[in-house]
C-alpha positions as CSV (number, residue, x, y, z in Angstrom):
1,X,-2.0,-1.3,-14.0
2,X,0.4,0.1,-16.5
3,X,2.6,3.2,-15.9
4,X,4.4,4.9,-18.8
5,X,7.0,7.7,-18.7
6,X,5.7,9.0,-15.3
7,X,7.3,12.2,-14.2
8,X,7.3,14.3,-11.0
9,X,10.3,16.6,-10.7
10,X,12.7,16.0,-9.2
11,X,12.0,12.5,-7.7
12,X,10.3,10.6,-10.6
13,X,11.9,10.6,-14.0
14,X,10.3,8.8,-17.0
15,X,9.3,5.8,-14.9
16,X,7.5,2.9,-16.6
17,X,6.3,-0.3,-15.0
18,X,3.3,-2.8,-14.9
19,X,1.4,-4.4,-12.1
20,X,-0.6,-7.7,-12.5
21,X,-3.4,-9.3,-10.7
22,X,-2.7,-12.4,-8.5
23,X,0.9,-11.4,-8.1
24,X,3.1,-9.6,-5.5
25,X,5.3,-7.1,-7.1
26,X,8.2,-6.1,-4.8
27,X,9.7,-2.6,-5.3
28,X,13.2,-2.0,-3.9
29,X,15.5,1.0,-4.0
30,X,17.8,3.1,-1.9
31,X,16.9,6.5,-0.4
32,X,16.0,8.9,-3.2
33,X,15.1,6.2,-5.7
34,X,11.6,7.6,-6.2
35,X,9.8,4.3,-5.4
36,X,7.4,5.8,-2.8
37,X,6.8,8.9,-4.8
38,X,5.9,6.8,-7.9
39,X,3.2,4.9,-6.1
40,X,1.9,8.0,-4.3
41,X,1.2,9.4,-7.7
42,X,-0.5,6.2,-8.8
43,X,-2.8,6.5,-5.7
44,X,-3.5,10.2,-6.0
45,X,-1.5,11.2,-2.9
46,X,1.0,13.2,-5.0
47,X,0.5,14.9,-8.4
48,X,2.6,14.1,-11.5
49,X,3.9,16.9,-13.7
50,X,1.0,18.7,-15.3
51,X,2.5,18.8,-18.8
52,X,4.1,15.6,-20.2
53,X,3.8,13.8,-16.8
54,X,3.3,10.4,-18.4
55,X,0.3,8.1,-18.4
56,X,-1.3,5.7,-15.9
57,X,-3.7,3.0,-17.2
58,X,-5.9,1.2,-14.8
59,X,-7.5,-1.9,-16.4
60,X,-6.7,-0.3,-19.8
61,X,-8.4,3.0,-18.9
62,X,-6.3,6.2,-18.6
63,X,-6.6,7.7,-15.1
64,X,-5.1,10.9,-13.5
65,X,-5.8,11.1,-9.8
66,X,-5.2,14.5,-8.2
67,X,-6.5,13.3,-4.8
68,X,-6.9,9.8,-3.3
69,X,-10.7,9.7,-3.2
70,X,-11.3,8.8,-6.9
71,X,-8.4,6.3,-6.7
72,X,-10.1,4.6,-3.7
73,X,-13.4,4.6,-5.5
74,X,-11.7,2.8,-8.5
75,X,-10.3,0.1,-6.2
76,X,-6.7,1.5,-5.5
77,X,-5.5,1.5,-1.9
78,X,-2.3,2.9,-0.6
79,X,-1.1,1.8,2.9
80,X,1.2,4.5,4.0
81,X,4.8,4.0,5.3
82,X,4.2,6.6,8.1
83,X,1.3,5.2,10.1
84,X,1.6,7.6,13.0
85,X,1.3,10.7,10.9
86,X,-0.9,9.5,8.0
87,X,-2.3,6.2,8.9
88,X,-4.9,6.5,11.7
89,X,-6.7,8.8,14.1
90,X,-4.9,8.0,17.3
91,X,-7.5,9.1,19.8
92,X,-10.4,7.2,18.1
93,X,-11.2,3.6,18.6
94,X,-10.1,0.7,16.4
95,X,-13.7,0.3,15.1
96,X,-14.1,4.0,14.3
97,X,-10.9,4.1,12.4
98,X,-11.9,1.1,10.2
99,X,-15.4,2.7,9.7
100,X,-13.8,5.9,8.5
101,X,-11.7,3.9,6.0
102,X,-15.0,2.5,4.6
103,X,-16.6,6.0,4.4
104,X,-13.6,7.2,2.4
105,X,-14.8,5.0,-0.5
106,X,-18.0,7.0,-0.7
107,X,-17.1,10.7,-1.1
108,X,-19.6,13.2,0.1
109,X,-21.0,11.0,2.9
110,X,-23.4,9.2,0.6
111,X,-22.8,6.0,2.6
112,X,-23.6,5.9,6.3
113,X,-24.0,3.1,8.7
114,X,-25.6,3.2,12.1
115,X,-23.3,3.3,15.1
116,X,-24.1,-0.4,15.8
117,X,-23.3,-1.4,12.2
118,X,-20.1,0.6,12.3
119,X,-19.0,-1.2,15.4
120,X,-19.9,-4.5,13.9
121,X,-17.8,-3.7,10.8
122,X,-14.9,-2.7,13.1
123,X,-15.2,-5.9,15.2
124,X,-15.2,-8.0,12.0
125,X,-11.9,-6.6,10.8
126,X,-10.4,-6.8,14.3
127,X,-11.1,-10.5,14.2
128,X,-10.0,-11.0,10.6
129,X,-6.6,-9.3,11.1
130,X,-6.2,-10.5,14.7
131,X,-5.8,-7.1,16.2
132,X,-4.9,-7.6,19.8
133,X,-6.4,-5.0,22.2
134,X,-8.1,-4.9,25.6
135,X,-11.3,-3.8,23.9
136,X,-12.6,-2.9,20.4
137,X,-13.2,0.5,21.9
138,X,-9.5,0.9,22.8
139,X,-7.9,3.9,21.2
140,X,-5.4,3.1,18.5
141,X,-2.7,5.1,20.3
142,X,-2.9,2.5,23.1
143,X,-1.9,-0.4,20.8
144,X,1.5,-1.9,20.0
145,X,3.2,-1.0,16.7
146,X,2.2,-4.2,15.1
147,X,-1.5,-3.8,16.0
148,X,-1.5,-0.2,14.9
149,X,-0.2,-1.4,11.5
150,X,-3.0,-3.9,11.3
151,X,-5.6,-1.2,11.9
152,X,-4.0,0.9,9.1
153,X,-4.2,-2.1,6.8
154,X,-7.8,-2.8,7.8
155,X,-8.8,0.8,6.9
156,X,-7.7,0.0,3.4
157,X,-9.0,-3.5,3.0
158,X,-12.5,-2.6,4.2
159,X,-12.7,-0.7,0.9
160,X,-12.4,-4.0,-1.0
161,X,-9.6,-2.7,-3.3
162,X,-8.3,-4.5,-6.4
163,X,-4.8,-3.0,-6.2
164,X,-3.2,-2.7,-2.8
165,X,0.1,-0.8,-2.4
166,X,1.9,-1.6,0.8
167,X,4.7,1.0,1.6
168,X,7.1,-0.4,4.2
169,X,4.4,-2.7,5.6
170,X,6.4,-4.1,8.6
171,X,8.6,-1.1,9.6
172,X,8.6,-0.9,13.4
173,X,6.5,-4.0,13.8
174,X,7.2,-6.9,16.2
175,X,8.3,-10.3,14.8
176,X,4.9,-12.0,15.4
177,X,3.0,-9.3,13.6
178,X,5.5,-9.4,10.7
179,X,4.6,-13.1,10.1
180,X,0.9,-12.3,10.2
181,X,1.2,-9.3,7.8
182,X,3.2,-11.4,5.4
183,X,0.6,-14.2,5.5
184,X,-2.1,-11.6,4.8
185,X,-0.2,-10.1,1.8
186,X,0.2,-13.6,0.4
187,X,-3.5,-14.4,0.8
188,X,-4.5,-11.2,-1.0
189,X,-2.4,-12.2,-4.0
190,X,-3.9,-15.7,-3.9
191,X,-7.3,-14.2,-3.9
192,X,-6.5,-12.5,-7.2
193,X,-5.6,-9.0,-5.9
194,X,-2.8,-7.0,-7.5
195,X,-0.3,-6.3,-4.7
196,X,2.7,-4.0,-4.5
197,X,5.2,-4.2,-1.6
198,X,7.6,-1.3,-1.4
199,X,10.4,-2.1,1.1
200,X,13.9,-1.1,2.0
201,X,14.4,-4.4,3.8
202,X,15.7,-6.7,1.1
203,X,15.0,-10.1,2.8
204,X,11.3,-9.0,3.0
205,X,11.3,-8.2,-0.8
206,X,12.9,-11.6,-1.5
207,X,10.5,-13.5,0.8
208,X,7.3,-12.0,-0.6
209,X,7.7,-11.1,-4.2
210,X,6.7,-13.0,-7.4
211,X,8.7,-10.4,-9.3
212,X,11.0,-7.6,-8.2
213,X,11.4,-4.1,-9.6
214,X,14.6,-2.2,-8.7
215,X,14.3,1.6,-8.7
216,X,17.2,4.0,-9.0
217,X,17.3,7.8,-9.6
218,X,13.6,8.1,-10.2
219,X,12.8,5.1,-12.4
220,X,12.7,1.3,-12.6
221,X,16.1,0.2,-13.9
222,X,15.8,-3.6,-13.6
223,X,13.3,-6.4,-13.1
224,X,13.9,-9.9,-11.7
225,X,11.7,-12.9,-11.3
226,X,11.6,-14.5,-7.9
227,X,13.6,-17.4,-9.3
228,X,16.4,-15.3,-10.6
229,X,16.7,-12.7,-7.9
230,X,19.5,-12.6,-5.4
231,X,20.6,-10.0,-2.8
232,X,23.7,-9.4,-4.8
233,X,21.9,-8.8,-8.2
234,X,19.4,-6.5,-6.6
235,X,21.9,-4.4,-4.7
236,X,24.1,-4.1,-7.8
237,X,21.1,-2.8,-9.8
238,X,20.1,-0.4,-7.1
239,X,23.6,1.2,-6.9
240,X,25.1,1.0,-10.4
């Protein structure tokens, strides 16, 4: 994916960047840097400026998503930073949440599974991501923070995306789940996916990223390779 001169007043200002397959791109910035807003535009969650809002190219093709559904259909997944508000249906079971994630790839309800098949799909992802619960029928609200986050991630991965954007993937998550989520993110890149990790936790950015983009005042101002990046360099770019 290539982003050129992306604009959304007042948070995103002439932002340009590229994302590559088989690579984890870390995005770091302080509050108000426009990092989350940039990728919400990419995923169709927010709208860029109507006139002169810049250009987004996905696999060389111009795209302009006004809602997430066509982005999901094109293989773009956004894993929200606010799982409790935007990430899941808390009174539904784990399996039903995963199933609804799958349905969202097929707007208009053109793809339906039987109840048994839906449960099997949910059970499969519970096993893959090691979601720990008393039962697959447990409500998501009953899970720990780390397991809730795994359900949110499963809802996106069941769509088989090519580009996965993780926004604060381990915020409010226990240490054991952090390790498992990091392992998952690395596996996705190893499998040839394009992965973006937006995080305000600098050690996480340094641990995961193949390349690091630093955002300040609405646009990317610096790029580092994993070899060259240090906490001092990144923080200096984020502030000055």
